[in-house]
C-alpha positions, 0 to 999 in steps of 0.5 A: 873447693866449694862454689859461692851463692852469688845473691839475686837481684832479689835477694839484694833488694829484700836484705837492702829496704825489707829486712830493716822491716823484719823487727819481729824474731819470728820474722828469722830476718827474712832469711827464711821461706817462712815466719813462726809465731807463736799467738800470745796466751788467752788470745785468737788471731784476726787476719786479713787481706787486701791488696791496691792495685795501681790506678784502681786504689792508687796512681802509679806517680802518688809518692812512693812512700804514701803508697807504702803507707797506703797499702799497710793502713788498708789492712790496719783499719780492717784490723782496728774496726775486728777490735784486734791490736797487730801483731804483724805483716805479710807483702806481696808485691808485683813490680811492672818492668824494671824496678827503680831503686829510687822508687823503691827507697821511697815505698820500703821508706814509708811503709818502715814509718808506719810498720814502726808507728803502728808497732806492726812488723813485717814478717816476711812476704814474696816480690815478682815481676808482672806484664800487668800495673804494679801491686801491692798486697799485704796479709795483717795479723793482729791479735784480739782476747779470747772470743772479743772479734768484733763481728759484722754481724750482730747489730741489732734493733735499736743499735745506734749507727756511728761512724769515726772521724769524718766521712766522704774526704777519701771520695772527695780526694780521688777527684781531686786528683783526677783533676776535678775542676768544679773542685778548683774553688775550695783554698789550697789548703783543703785539697791539699787533705783531701788528697792526703786522706785519699792516699793516706787513710787513717786507721783507726787503732785507737778504737779497737778496744772501745769496740771491743767494750761497746759495740755489738758490730763493726766493720771498716768503711772502704767501698762507701758508707751506704753499700757498707752499712748495707752489707753488715745490717743484711748479715746482722739480719736487721734494717737500717735508717742514717740521715744525711744532715747528721754526717760527719763532715770535714770543712774541705767536704763542707765547702764541697757540697755547697758548690755541688751538692752532686758531691753527696753521693760521692761523699755516701757511696764514693769509699777510700774513708777507712772510717770505723761504721759501728752498732752500737747500743744507745745506752752505750753510746755515750760512754763510748763517745767519750772514751773515744773522744778522750782517744783523738777519734771522735765519732758521730751518730747518724741514725739507727737499725731497726727489723726487716732489712734494707737501707733508708737515707734521709736528705738534707730535705729528710726524702728519702735518697735512692742509689743504684750502687750505694759502694764500689764493686771490682766486678 
């Protein structure tokens, strides 16, 4: 009589919380060491990986379902900016100490809701323990028609600098979560809005096909508008000039600026926007903006690309603003 294999704690965790998220047949119900997918005919694969770490990208005491959502959404934001549609995702998660069942249940529920909502099923991954903080890494896979991925390099002089949604809400939301007393003048609804924008960003999936049709270059804004614009301009061999008077701001961000002009730096350089930043030829912008609006995503032209190098930011009085560092850096 042979030995009957007893499922490990990790097996039970995967079976209960993550197997229901693995709806793609290529995931093999998470019963193997790898997933197996056939790339769609006539398409390229687009791969992206983002890690979020406790007390760097989120707070360990944030609601667990929002942590699951943010982990996936920061990756989906990258796919959207590349013009890609999701295929699936791999999850690697490192837990500090014992795994609390209540926490993992809420985390997997939030992650599962988004896997379903964005048609991005779980394909596999790994779970471990760590002496360090809670760390979650997702590798997302997407598809684009062959040769159509929207690259970061490609902006041309004369192209417009275009952003989606509103800028600065995530950075201000981080200040709210940290207990910034100056922001206490905002209404409860505004404070809640900013916290939600920080904890649960909105990947602009509706723009993916439009970017393929209209953009010369694009990326998502994760580390700060000014710094990410500098990255895009640099690899494109171009300069960029933007005007803060043209920045699309939420009501909450606008009111925060009324209370303290110093928040303008956070809005421009703070990060956690996860909006799309794109270079759109001027003649194509009206059609792009109209289509984006119909898809439910407002966009705004905030400046233009030119020859040379560097990023110029013109402030409210048309004066040039200076930033020591235009984006968040881990190093």
